CHARMM internal coordinates of N, CA and C (Angstrom, degrees):
IC EDIT
DIST 1 N 1 CA 1.5619
DIST 1 CA 1 C 1.5414
ANGL 1 N 1 CA 1 C 107.37
DIST 1 C 2 N 1.2146
ANGL 1 CA 1 C 2 N 113.71
DIHE 1 N 1 CA 1 C 2 N 146.15
DIST 2 N 2 CA 1.4774
ANGL 1 C 2 N 2 CA 122.59
DIHE 1 CA 1 C 2 N 2 CA 177.85
DIST 2 CA 2 C 1.5428
ANGL 2 N 2 CA 2 C 111.07
DIHE 1 C 2 N 2 CA 2 C -118.62
DIST 2 C 3 N 1.2746
ANGL 2 CA 2 C 3 N 118.33
DIHE 2 N 2 CA 2 C 3 N 124.36
DIST 3 N 3 CA 1.4341
ANGL 2 C 3 N 3 CA 123.36
DIHE 2 CA 2 C 3 N 3 CA 176.90
DIST 3 CA 3 C 1.5435
ANGL 3 N 3 CA 3 C 108.00
DIHE 2 C 3 N 3 CA 3 C -110.10
DIST 3 C 4 N 1.3448
ANGL 3 CA 3 C 4 N 112.01
DIHE 3 N 3 CA 3 C 4 N 139.59
DIST 4 N 4 CA 1.4257
ANGL 3 C 4 N 4 CA 116.60
DIHE 3 CA 3 C 4 N 4 CA -178.40
DIST 4 CA 4 C 1.5132
ANGL 4 N 4 CA 4 C 108.49
DIHE 3 C 4 N 4 CA 4 C -128.21
DIST 4 C 5 N 1.2878
ANGL 4 CA 4 C 5 N 123.47
DIHE 4 N 4 CA 4 C 5 N 132.14
DIST 5 N 5 CA 1.3936
ANGL 4 C 5 N 5 CA 126.89
DIHE 4 CA 4 C 5 N 5 CA -177.74
DIST 5 CA 5 C 1.4547
ANGL 5 N 5 CA 5 C 113.53
DIHE 4 C 5 N 5 CA 5 C -129.88
DIST 5 C 6 N 1.3575
ANGL 5 CA 5 C 6 N 114.73
DIHE 5 N 5 CA 5 C 6 N 142.27
DIST 6 N 6 CA 1.5304
ANGL 5 C 6 N 6 CA 120.30
DIHE 5 CA 5 C 6 N 6 CA 171.88
DIST 6 CA 6 C 1.5445
ANGL 6 N 6 CA 6 C 103.08
DIHE 5 C 6 N 6 CA 6 C -82.34
DIST 6 C 7 N 1.2575
ANGL 6 CA 6 C 7 N 120.35
DIHE 6 N 6 CA 6 C 7 N 136.31
DIST 7 N 7 CA 1.4094
ANGL 6 C 7 N 7 CA 120.76
DIHE 6 CA 6 C 7 N 7 CA 178.89
DIST 7 CA 7 C 1.5727
ANGL 7 N 7 CA 7 C 111.63
DIHE 6 C 7 N 7 CA 7 C -132.04
DIST 7 C 8 N 1.3579
ANGL 7 CA 7 C 8 N 113.90
DIHE 7 N 7 CA 7 C 8 N 173.04
DIST 8 N 8 CA 1.5364
ANGL 7 C 8 N 8 CA 122.94
DIHE 7 CA 7 C 8 N 8 CA 172.27
DIST 8 CA 8 C 1.5227
ANGL 8 N 8 CA 8 C 109.92
DIHE 7 C 8 N 8 CA 8 C -105.34
DIST 8 C 9 N 1.3585
ANGL 8 CA 8 C 9 N 117.68
DIHE 8 N 8 CA 8 C 9 N 18.13
DIST 9 N 9 CA 1.5151
ANGL 8 C 9 N 9 CA 121.43
DIHE 8 CA 8 C 9 N 9 CA 173.90
DIST 9 CA 9 C 1.5296
ANGL 9 N 9 CA 9 C 100.50
DIHE 8 C 9 N 9 CA 9 C -80.14
DIST 9 C 10 N 1.2794
ANGL 9 CA 9 C 10 N 114.67
DIHE 9 N 9 CA 9 C 10 N 128.36
DIST 10 N 10 CA 1.4437
ANGL 9 C 10 N 10 CA 116.91
DIHE 9 CA 9 C 10 N 10 CA 175.25
DIST 10 CA 10 C 1.5287
ANGL 10 N 10 CA 10 C 114.76
DIHE 9 C 10 N 10 CA 10 C -146.23
DIST 10 C 11 N 1.3423
ANGL 10 CA 10 C 11 N 114.32
DIHE 10 N 10 CA 10 C 11 N 23.85
DIST 11 N 11 CA 1.4448
ANGL 10 C 11 N 11 CA 119.39
DIHE 10 CA 10 C 11 N 11 CA 173.58
DIST 11 CA 11 C 1.5775
ANGL 11 N 11 CA 11 C 111.49
DIHE 10 C 11 N 11 CA 11 C -140.29
DIST 11 C 12 N 1.2573
ANGL 11 CA 11 C 12 N 117.73
DIHE 11 N 11 CA 11 C 12 N 147.56
DIST 12 N 12 CA 1.5577
ANGL 11 C 12 N 12 CA 121.33
DIHE 11 CA 11 C 12 N 12 CA 174.12
DIST 12 CA 12 C 1.5027
ANGL 12 N 12 CA 12 C 111.94
DIHE 11 C 12 N 12 CA 12 C -59.90
DIST 12 C 13 N 1.3074
ANGL 12 CA 12 C 13 N 116.15
DIHE 12 N 12 CA 12 C 13 N -28.87
DIST 13 N 13 CA 1.5275
ANGL 12 C 13 N 13 CA 122.13
DIHE 12 CA 12 C 13 N 13 CA 175.62
DIST 13 CA 13 C 1.4633
ANGL 13 N 13 CA 13 C 109.42
DIHE 12 C 13 N 13 CA 13 C -59.66
DIST 13 C 14 N 1.4380
ANGL 13 CA 13 C 14 N 117.43
DIHE 13 N 13 CA 13 C 14 N -46.58
DIST 14 N 14 CA 1.3909
ANGL 13 C 14 N 14 CA 120.78
DIHE 13 CA 13 C 14 N 14 CA 178.79
DIST 14 CA 14 C 1.4877
ANGL 14 N 14 CA 14 C 113.84
DIHE 13 C 14 N 14 CA 14 C -60.99
DIST 14 C 15 N 1.2725
ANGL 14 CA 14 C 15 N 114.72
DIHE 14 N 14 CA 14 C 15 N -46.30
DIST 15 N 15 CA 1.4133
ANGL 14 C 15 N 15 CA 121.29
DIHE 14 CA 14 C 15 N 15 CA 175.86
DIST 15 CA 15 C 1.6078
ANGL 15 N 15 CA 15 C 112.99
DIHE 14 C 15 N 15 CA 15 C -56.94
DIST 15 C 16 N 1.2627
ANGL 15 CA 15 C 16 N 114.47
DIHE 15 N 15 CA 15 C 16 N -43.34
DIST 16 N 16 CA 1.4307
ANGL 15 C 16 N 16 CA 120.44
DIHE 15 CA 15 C 16 N 16 CA 177.06
DIST 16 CA 16 C 1.5150
ANGL 16 N 16 CA 16 C 114.42
DIHE 15 C 16 N 16 CA 16 C -61.18
DIST 16 C 17 N 1.3265
ANGL 16 CA 16 C 17 N 118.52
DIHE 16 N 16 CA 16 C 17 N -39.35
DIST 17 N 17 CA 1.4222
ANGL 16 C 17 N 17 CA 131.50
DIHE 16 CA 16 C 17 N 17 CA 176.79
DIST 17 CA 17 C 1.5859
ANGL 17 N 17 CA 17 C 106.52
DIHE 16 C 17 N 17 CA 17 C -61.70
DIST 17 C 18 N 1.2895
ANGL 17 CA 17 C 18 N 116.69
DIHE 17 N 17 CA 17 C 18 N -45.42
DIST 18 N 18 CA 1.5430
ANGL 17 C 18 N 18 CA 121.66
DIHE 17 CA 17 C 18 N 18 CA -175.40
DIST 18 CA 18 C 1.4293
ANGL 18 N 18 CA 18 C 111.70
DIHE 17 C 18 N 18 CA 18 C -77.98
DIST 18 C 19 N 1.4027
ANGL 18 CA 18 C 19 N 119.11
DIHE 18 N 18 CA 18 C 19 N -33.63
DIST 19 N 19 CA 1.4458
ANGL 18 C 19 N 19 CA 122.49
DIHE 18 CA 18 C 19 N 19 CA -173.21
DIST 19 CA 19 C 1.5798
ANGL 19 N 19 CA 19 C 115.71
DIHE 18 C 19 N 19 CA 19 C -46.19
DIST 19 C 20 N 1.2672
ANGL 19 CA 19 C 20 N 118.17
DIHE 19 N 19 CA 19 C 20 N -50.38
DIST 20 N 20 CA 1.5842
ANGL 19 C 20 N 20 CA 113.62
DIHE 19 CA 19 C 20 N 20 CA -179.43
DIST 20 CA 20 C 1.5101
ANGL 20 N 20 CA 20 C 112.97
DIHE 19 C 20 N 20 CA 20 C -57.54
DIST 20 C 21 N 1.4714
ANGL 20 CA 20 C 21 N 116.94
DIHE 20 N 20 CA 20 C 21 N -41.16
DIST 21 N 21 CA 1.3566
ANGL 20 C 21 N 21 CA 114.34
DIHE 20 CA 20 C 21 N 21 CA -178.02
DIST 21 CA 21 C 1.5014
ANGL 21 N 21 CA 21 C 116.41
DIHE 20 C 21 N 21 CA 21 C -77.21
DIST 21 C 22 N 1.3641
ANGL 21 CA 21 C 22 N 118.27
DIHE 21 N 21 CA 21 C 22 N -28.42
DIST 22 N 22 CA 1.5042
ANGL 21 C 22 N 22 CA 122.09
DIHE 21 CA 21 C 22 N 22 CA 167.65
DIST 22 CA 22 C 1.4370
ANGL 22 N 22 CA 22 C 111.40
DIHE 21 C 22 N 22 CA 22 C -60.70
DIST 22 C 23 N 1.2419
ANGL 22 CA 22 C 23 N 120.25
DIHE 22 N 22 CA 22 C 23 N -48.05
DIST 23 N 23 CA 1.4291
ANGL 22 C 23 N 23 CA 126.97
DIHE 22 CA 22 C 23 N 23 CA 179.15
DIST 23 CA 23 C 1.5432
ANGL 23 N 23 CA 23 C 112.89
DIHE 22 C 23 N 23 CA 23 C -58.43
DIST 23 C 24 N 1.2955
ANGL 23 CA 23 C 24 N 113.28
DIHE 23 N 23 CA 23 C 24 N -43.90
DIST 24 N 24 CA 1.5307
ANGL 23 C 24 N 24 CA 118.63
DIHE 23 CA 23 C 24 N 24 CA -177.69
DIST 24 CA 24 C 1.5983
ANGL 24 N 24 CA 24 C 108.50
DIHE 23 C 24 N 24 CA 24 C -72.12
DIST 24 C 25 N 1.3834
ANGL 24 CA 24 C 25 N 113.56
DIHE 24 N 24 CA 24 C 25 N -45.31
DIST 25 N 25 CA 1.5215
ANGL 24 C 25 N 25 CA 117.37
DIHE 24 CA 24 C 25 N 25 CA -177.53
DIST 25 CA 25 C 1.4362
ANGL 25 N 25 CA 25 C 112.90
DIHE 24 C 25 N 25 CA 25 C -69.81
DIST 25 C 26 N 1.3037
ANGL 25 CA 25 C 26 N 119.73
DIHE 25 N 25 CA 25 C 26 N -38.11
DIST 26 N 26 CA 1.4756
ANGL 25 C 26 N 26 CA 124.51
DIHE 25 CA 25 C 26 N 26 CA 177.48
DIST 26 CA 26 C 1.4996
ANGL 26 N 26 CA 26 C 116.44
DIHE 25 C 26 N 26 CA 26 C -118.82
DIST 26 C 27 N 1.3295
ANGL 26 CA 26 C 27 N 119.09
DIHE 26 N 26 CA 26 C 27 N 66.23
DIST 27 N 27 CA 1.5004
ANGL 26 C 27 N 27 CA 117.61
DIHE 26 CA 26 C 27 N 27 CA -168.86
DIST 27 CA 27 C 1.5639
ANGL 27 N 27 CA 27 C 107.96
DIHE 26 C 27 N 27 CA 27 C -71.07
DIST 27 C 28 N 1.3249
ANGL 27 CA 27 C 28 N 124.02
DIHE 27 N 27 CA 27 C 28 N -19.24
DIST 28 N 28 CA 1.3999
ANGL 27 C 28 N 28 CA 122.62
DIHE 27 CA 27 C 28 N 28 CA -173.54
DIST 28 CA 28 C 1.5307
ANGL 28 N 28 CA 28 C 106.17
DIHE 27 C 28 N 28 CA 28 C -106.72
DIST 28 C 29 N 1.2666
ANGL 28 CA 28 C 29 N 121.17
DIHE 28 N 28 CA 28 C 29 N 20.00
DIST 29 N 29 CA 1.4978
ANGL 28 C 29 N 29 CA 122.66
DIHE 28 CA 28 C 29 N 29 CA -175.52
DIST 29 CA 29 C 1.5690
ANGL 29 N 29 CA 29 C 109.11
DIHE 28 C 29 N 29 CA 29 C -119.69
DIST 29 C 30 N 1.2690
ANGL 29 CA 29 C 30 N 109.71
DIHE 29 N 29 CA 29 C 30 N 148.85
DIST 30 N 30 CA 1.4568
ANGL 29 C 30 N 30 CA 116.21
DIHE 29 CA 29 C 30 N 30 CA 172.60
DIST 30 CA 30 C 1.4861
ANGL 30 N 30 CA 30 C 112.24
DIHE 29 C 30 N 30 CA 30 C -99.78
DIST 30 C 31 N 1.3921
ANGL 30 CA 30 C 31 N 124.91
DIHE 30 N 30 CA 30 C 31 N 126.38
DIST 31 N 31 CA 1.3265
ANGL 30 C 31 N 31 CA 128.85
DIHE 30 CA 30 C 31 N 31 CA -174.88
DIST 31 CA 31 C 1.5100
ANGL 31 N 31 CA 31 C 109.64
DIHE 30 C 31 N 31 CA 31 C -137.94
DIST 31 C 32 N 1.4121
ANGL 31 CA 31 C 32 N 111.44
DIHE 31 N 31 CA 31 C 32 N 154.98
DIST 32 N 32 CA 1.3716
ANGL 31 C 32 N 32 CA 119.85
DIHE 31 CA 31 C 32 N 32 CA 172.97
DIST 32 CA 32 C 1.4431
ANGL 32 N 32 CA 32 C 119.88
DIHE 31 C 32 N 32 CA 32 C -161.71
DIST 32 C 33 N 1.2962
ANGL 32 CA 32 C 33 N 126.22
DIHE 32 N 32 CA 32 C 33 N 162.67
DIST 33 N 33 CA 1.4787
ANGL 32 C 33 N 33 CA 129.18
DIHE 32 CA 32 C 33 N 33 CA -179.80
DIST 33 CA 33 C 1.4544
ANGL 33 N 33 CA 33 C 106.90
DIHE 32 C 33 N 33 CA 33 C -112.69
DIST 33 C 34 N 1.3198
ANGL 33 CA 33 C 34 N 121.52
DIHE 33 N 33 CA 33 C 34 N 139.96
DIST 34 N 34 CA 1.3810
ANGL 33 C 34 N 34 CA 127.08
DIHE 33 CA 33 C 34 N 34 CA 162.78
DIST 34 CA 34 C 1.4356
ANGL 34 N 34 CA 34 C 116.60
DIHE 33 C 34 N 34 CA 34 C -111.43
DIST 34 C 35 N 1.2579
ANGL 34 CA 34 C 35 N 116.79
DIHE 34 N 34 CA 34 C 35 N 90.98
DIST 35 N 35 CA 1.4719
ANGL 34 C 35 N 35 CA 125.29
DIHE 34 CA 34 C 35 N 35 CA -169.47
DIST 35 CA 35 C 1.5093
ANGL 35 N 35 CA 35 C 110.14
DIHE 34 C 35 N 35 CA 35 C -78.82
DIST 35 C 36 N 1.2948
ANGL 35 CA 35 C 36 N 116.08
DIHE 35 N 35 CA 35 C 36 N -10.36
DIST 36 N 36 CA 1.5542
ANGL 35 C 36 N 36 CA 119.79
DIHE 35 CA 35 C 36 N 36 CA 176.74
DIST 36 CA 36 C 1.4287
ANGL 36 N 36 CA 36 C 112.45
DIHE 35 C 36 N 36 CA 36 C -85.63
DIST 36 C 37 N 1.3522
ANGL 36 CA 36 C 37 N 116.80
DIHE 36 N 36 CA 36 C 37 N -16.48
DIST 37 N 37 CA 1.4170
ANGL 36 C 37 N 37 CA 124.73
DIHE 36 CA 36 C 37 N 37 CA -177.64
DIST 37 CA 37 C 1.6282
ANGL 37 N 37 CA 37 C 104.38
DIHE 36 C 37 N 37 CA 37 C -79.40
DIST 37 C 38 N 1.3080
ANGL 37 CA 37 C 38 N 112.39
DIHE 37 N 37 CA 37 C 38 N 142.33
DIST 38 N 38 CA 1.4949
ANGL 37 C 38 N 38 CA 117.92
DIHE 37 CA 37 C 38 N 38 CA 179.71
DIST 38 CA 38 C 1.5278
ANGL 38 N 38 CA 38 C 118.06
DIHE 37 C 38 N 38 CA 38 C -55.75
DIST 38 C 39 N 1.4173
ANGL 38 CA 38 C 39 N 112.32
DIHE 38 N 38 CA 38 C 39 N -25.13
DIST 39 N 39 CA 1.4315
ANGL 38 C 39 N 39 CA 122.39
DIHE 38 CA 38 C 39 N 39 CA -178.60
DIST 39 CA 39 C 1.5268
ANGL 39 N 39 CA 39 C 110.95
DIHE 38 C 39 N 39 CA 39 C -97.79
DIST 39 C 40 N 1.2993
ANGL 39 CA 39 C 40 N 116.85
DIHE 39 N 39 CA 39 C 40 N 4.09
DIST 40 N 40 CA 1.5313
ANGL 39 C 40 N 40 CA 116.37
DIHE 39 CA 39 C 40 N 40 CA -178.97
DIST 40 CA 40 C 1.4630
ANGL 40 N 40 CA 40 C 111.81
DIHE 39 C 40 N 40 CA 40 C 49.60
DIST 40 C 41 N 1.2374
ANGL 40 CA 40 C 41 N 118.24
DIHE 40 N 40 CA 40 C 41 N 54.75
DIST 41 N 41 CA 1.4239
ANGL 40 C 41 N 41 CA 128.82
DIHE 40 CA 40 C 41 N 41 CA -168.09
DIST 41 CA 41 C 1.5236
ANGL 41 N 41 CA 41 C 112.85
DIHE 40 C 41 N 41 CA 41 C -63.73
DIST 41 C 42 N 1.3858
ANGL 41 CA 41 C 42 N 119.66
DIHE 41 N 41 CA 41 C 42 N 128.55
DIST 42 N 42 CA 1.3285
ANGL 41 C 42 N 42 CA 124.15
DIHE 41 CA 41 C 42 N 42 CA 164.07
DIST 42 CA 42 C 1.4064
ANGL 42 N 42 CA 42 C 113.95
DIHE 41 C 42 N 42 CA 42 C -104.91
DIST 42 C 43 N 1.3753
ANGL 42 CA 42 C 43 N 126.74
DIHE 42 N 42 CA 42 C 43 N 127.75
DIST 43 N 43 CA 1.4231
ANGL 42 C 43 N 43 CA 128.71
DIHE 42 CA 42 C 43 N 43 CA -173.19
DIST 43 CA 43 C 1.5767
ANGL 43 N 43 CA 43 C 105.54
DIHE 42 C 43 N 43 CA 43 C -125.80
DIST 43 C 44 N 1.3268
ANGL 43 CA 43 C 44 N 113.87
DIHE 43 N 43 CA 43 C 44 N 136.90
DIST 44 N 44 CA 1.3766
ANGL 43 C 44 N 44 CA 121.82
DIHE 43 CA 43 C 44 N 44 CA 178.36
DIST 44 CA 44 C 1.4719
ANGL 44 N 44 CA 44 C 114.01
DIHE 43 C 44 N 44 CA 44 C -139.66
DIST 44 C 45 N 1.2998
ANGL 44 CA 44 C 45 N 116.73
DIHE 44 N 44 CA 44 C 45 N 130.61
DIST 45 N 45 CA 1.5617
ANGL 44 C 45 N 45 CA 118.45
DIHE 44 CA 44 C 45 N 45 CA -176.48
DIST 45 CA 45 C 1.5111
ANGL 45 N 45 CA 45 C 104.56
DIHE 44 C 45 N 45 CA 45 C -114.76
DIST 45 C 46 N 1.2685
ANGL 45 CA 45 C 46 N 111.03
DIHE 45 N 45 CA 45 C 46 N 130.41
DIST 46 N 46 CA 1.5224
ANGL 45 C 46 N 46 CA 115.65
DIHE 45 CA 45 C 46 N 46 CA -177.53
DIST 46 CA 46 C 1.5176
ANGL 46 N 46 CA 46 C 108.56
DIHE 45 C 46 N 46 CA 46 C -157.24
DIST 46 C 47 N 1.3044
ANGL 46 CA 46 C 47 N 116.44
DIHE 46 N 46 CA 46 C 47 N 157.24
DIST 47 N 47 CA 1.4947
ANGL 46 C 47 N 47 CA 117.98
DIHE 46 CA 46 C 47 N 47 CA 171.12
DIST 47 CA 47 C 1.4338
ANGL 47 N 47 CA 47 C 115.60
DIHE 46 C 47 N 47 CA 47 C -84.37
DIST 47 C 48 N 1.3709
ANGL 47 CA 47 C 48 N 117.74
DIHE 47 N 47 CA 47 C 48 N -3.18
DIST 48 N 48 CA 1.3153
ANGL 47 C 48 N 48 CA 123.05
DIHE 47 CA 47 C 48 N 48 CA 178.92
DIST 48 CA 48 C 1.6033
ANGL 48 N 48 CA 48 C 112.31
DIHE 47 C 48 N 48 CA 48 C -110.73
DIST 48 C 49 N 1.2897
ANGL 48 CA 48 C 49 N 116.42
DIHE 48 N 48 CA 48 C 49 N 160.16
DIST 49 N 49 CA 1.4793
ANGL 48 C 49 N 49 CA 122.09
DIHE 48 CA 48 C 49 N 49 CA 174.77
DIST 49 CA 49 C 1.5292
ANGL 49 N 49 CA 49 C 109.66
DIHE 48 C 49 N 49 CA 49 C -84.74
DIST 49 C 50 N 1.3386
ANGL 49 CA 49 C 50 N 116.96
DIHE 49 N 49 CA 49 C 50 N 108.61
DIST 50 N 50 CA 1.4874
ANGL 49 C 50 N 50 CA 122.82
DIHE 49 CA 49 C 50 N 50 CA -169.82
DIST 50 CA 50 C 1.4451
ANGL 50 N 50 CA 50 C 108.53
DIHE 49 C 50 N 50 CA 50 C -111.29
DIST 50 C 51 N 1.2583
ANGL 50 CA 50 C 51 N 124.40
DIHE 50 N 50 CA 50 C 51 N 11.62
DIST 51 N 51 CA 1.4644
ANGL 50 C 51 N 51 CA 120.51
DIHE 50 CA 50 C 51 N 51 CA -169.19
DIST 51 CA 51 C 1.5121
ANGL 51 N 51 CA 51 C 114.27
DIHE 50 C 51 N 51 CA 51 C -64.10
DIST 51 C 52 N 1.3378
ANGL 51 CA 51 C 52 N 119.04
DIHE 51 N 51 CA 51 C 52 N -33.89
DIST 52 N 52 CA 1.5199
ANGL 51 C 52 N 52 CA 116.73
DIHE 51 CA 51 C 52 N 52 CA 179.49
DIST 52 CA 52 C 1.4543
ANGL 52 N 52 CA 52 C 109.90
DIHE 51 C 52 N 52 CA 52 C -75.29
DIST 52 C 53 N 1.3421
ANGL 52 CA 52 C 53 N 120.75
DIHE 52 N 52 CA 52 C 53 N -35.16
DIST 53 N 53 CA 1.3950
ANGL 52 C 53 N 53 CA 124.65
DIHE 52 CA 52 C 53 N 53 CA -174.94
DIST 53 CA 53 C 1.6928
ANGL 53 N 53 CA 53 C 104.89
DIHE 52 C 53 N 53 CA 53 C -70.05
DIST 53 C 54 N 1.1775
ANGL 53 CA 53 C 54 N 120.03
DIHE 53 N 53 CA 53 C 54 N -42.99
DIST 54 N 54 CA 1.4942
ANGL 53 C 54 N 54 CA 120.79
DIHE 53 CA 53 C 54 N 54 CA 178.49
DIST 54 CA 54 C 1.5530
ANGL 54 N 54 CA 54 C 107.29
DIHE 53 C 54 N 54 CA 54 C -60.44
DIST 54 C 55 N 1.2893
ANGL 54 CA 54 C 55 N 113.93
DIHE 54 N 54 CA 54 C 55 N -47.48
DIST 55 N 55 CA 1.5571
ANGL 54 C 55 N 55 CA 116.84
DIHE 54 CA 54 C 55 N 55 CA -174.49
DIST 55 CA 55 C 1.5595
ANGL 55 N 55 CA 55 C 106.78
DIHE 54 C 55 N 55 CA 55 C -63.67
DIST 55 C 56 N 1.3957
ANGL 55 CA 55 C 56 N 117.64
DIHE 55 N 55 CA 55 C 56 N -46.27
DIST 56 N 56 CA 1.4683
ANGL 55 C 56 N 56 CA 117.96
DIHE 55 CA 55 C 56 N 56 CA 179.77
DIST 56 CA 56 C 1.4877
ANGL 56 N 56 CA 56 C 111.30
DIHE 55 C 56 N 56 CA 56 C -60.92
DIST 56 C 57 N 1.3063
ANGL 56 CA 56 C 57 N 122.83
DIHE 56 N 56 CA 56 C 57 N -45.83
DIST 57 N 57 CA 1.4419
ANGL 56 C 57 N 57 CA 123.26
DIHE 56 CA 56 C 57 N 57 CA 178.32
DIST 57 CA 57 C 1.5547
ANGL 57 N 57 CA 57 C 110.11
DIHE 56 C 57 N 57 CA 57 C -58.18
DIST 57 C 58 N 1.2894
ANGL 57 CA 57 C 58 N 120.67
DIHE 57 N 57 CA 57 C 58 N -53.46
DIST 58 N 58 CA 1.4381
ANGL 57 C 58 N 58 CA 122.54
DIHE 57 CA 57 C 58 N 58 CA -175.55
DIST 58 CA 58 C 1.5376
ANGL 58 N 58 CA 58 C 107.55
DIHE 57 C 58 N 58 CA 58 C -61.30
DIST 58 C 59 N 1.2634
ANGL 58 CA 58 C 59 N 123.56
DIHE 58 N 58 CA 58 C 59 N -37.43
DIST 59 N 59 CA 1.4103
ANGL 58 C 59 N 59 CA 126.34
DIHE 58 CA 58 C 59 N 59 CA -174.05
DIST 59 CA 59 C 1.6010
ANGL 59 N 59 CA 59 C 105.33
DIHE 58 C 59 N 59 CA 59 C -70.66
DIST 59 C 60 N 1.3212
ANGL 59 CA 59 C 60 N 117.98
DIHE 59 N 59 CA 59 C 60 N -34.11
DIST 60 N 60 CA 1.4764
ANGL 59 C 60 N 60 CA 121.13
DIHE 59 CA 59 C 60 N 60 CA 176.38
DIST 60 CA 60 C 1.5001
ANGL 60 N 60 CA 60 C 111.26
DIHE 59 C 60 N 60 CA 60 C -63.44
DIST 60 C 61 N 1.3536
ANGL 60 CA 60 C 61 N 116.23
DIHE 60 N 60 CA 60 C 61 N -26.58
DIST 61 N 61 CA 1.4730
ANGL 60 C 61 N 61 CA 121.90
DIHE 60 CA 60 C 61 N 61 CA 178.76
DIST 61 CA 61 C 1.4980
ANGL 61 N 61 CA 61 C 114.35
DIHE 60 C 61 N 61 CA 61 C -98.07
DIST 61 C 62 N 1.3421
ANGL 61 CA 61 C 62 N 113.37
DIHE 61 N 61 CA 61 C 62 N 8.75
DIST 62 N 62 CA 1.4821
ANGL 61 C 62 N 62 CA 121.10
DIHE 61 CA 61 C 62 N 62 CA -177.16
DIST 62 CA 62 C 1.4300
ANGL 62 N 62 CA 62 C 110.73
DIHE 61 C 62 N 62 CA 62 C 61.30
DIST 62 C 63 N 1.3712
ANGL 62 CA 62 C 63 N 121.55
DIHE 62 N 62 CA 62 C 63 N 41.62
DIST 63 N 63 CA 1.4116
ANGL 62 C 63 N 63 CA 123.82
DIHE 62 CA 62 C 63 N 63 CA -178.74
DIST 63 CA 63 C 1.4993
ANGL 63 N 63 CA 63 C 109.49
DIHE 62 C 63 N 63 CA 63 C -113.85
DIST 63 C 64 N 1.2718
ANGL 63 CA 63 C 64 N 124.60
DIHE 63 N 63 CA 63 C 64 N 122.68
DIST 64 N 64 CA 1.4172
ANGL 63 C 64 N 64 CA 124.63
DIHE 63 CA 63 C 64 N 64 CA 176.51
DIST 64 CA 64 C 1.6257
ANGL 64 N 64 CA 64 C 107.19
DIHE 63 C 64 N 64 CA 64 C -75.80
DIST 64 C 65 N 1.3890
ANGL 64 CA 64 C 65 N 109.20
DIHE 64 N 64 CA 64 C 65 N 143.46
DIST 65 N 65 CA 1.4772
ANGL 64 C 65 N 65 CA 117.11
DIHE 64 CA 64 C 65 N 65 CA 172.39
DIST 65 CA 65 C 1.4588
ANGL 65 N 65 CA 65 C 106.28
DIHE 64 C 65 N 65 CA 65 C -150.51
DIST 65 C 66 N 1.4189
ANGL 65 CA 65 C 66 N 109.28
DIHE 65 N 65 CA 65 C 66 N 149.01
DIST 66 N 66 CA 1.4519
ANGL 65 C 66 N 66 CA 120.40
DIHE 65 CA 65 C 66 N 66 CA 179.21
DIST 66 CA 66 C 1.4989
ANGL 66 N 66 CA 66 C 109.78
DIHE 65 C 66 N 66 CA 66 C -140.63
DIST 66 C 67 N 1.2343
ANGL 66 CA 66 C 67 N 115.51
DIHE 66 N 66 CA 66 C 67 N 137.36
DIST 67 N 67 CA 1.4609
ANGL 66 C 67 N 67 CA 122.02
DIHE 66 CA 66 C 67 N 67 CA -176.57
DIST 67 CA 67 C 1.5315
ANGL 67 N 67 CA 67 C 107.02
DIHE 66 C 67 N 67 CA 67 C -70.56
DIST 67 C 68 N 1.4033
ANGL 67 CA 67 C 68 N 114.00
DIHE 67 N 67 CA 67 C 68 N 129.79
DIST 68 N 68 CA 1.4552
ANGL 67 C 68 N 68 CA 119.02
DIHE 67 CA 67 C 68 N 68 CA 175.17
DIST 68 CA 68 C 1.4872
ANGL 68 N 68 CA 68 C 107.98
DIHE 67 C 68 N 68 CA 68 C -97.19
DIST 68 C 69 N 1.3006
ANGL 68 CA 68 C 69 N 122.48
DIHE 68 N 68 CA 68 C 69 N 133.65
DIST 69 N 69 CA 1.3858
ANGL 68 C 69 N 69 CA 128.17
DIHE 68 CA 68 C 69 N 69 CA -176.87
DIST 69 CA 69 C 1.5932
ANGL 69 N 69 CA 69 C 106.89
DIHE 68 C 69 N 69 CA 69 C -91.60
END
COOR INIT
IC SEED 1 N 1 CA 1 C
IC BUILD
């Protein structure tokens, strides 16, 4: 399953800060940010439903995120 989020992450520095947490929380998932997209998209592919975990992590970093359908 692939989840796609609109985020307020807009720098590579922010991605670097999130990376260790994303890797630890989602060790068997593939994820990436598209900072060139107007929605600063975060995409994660996993066999599990991770929506609440992603939202919780981003909120801890004061990052807004919204699921894109």
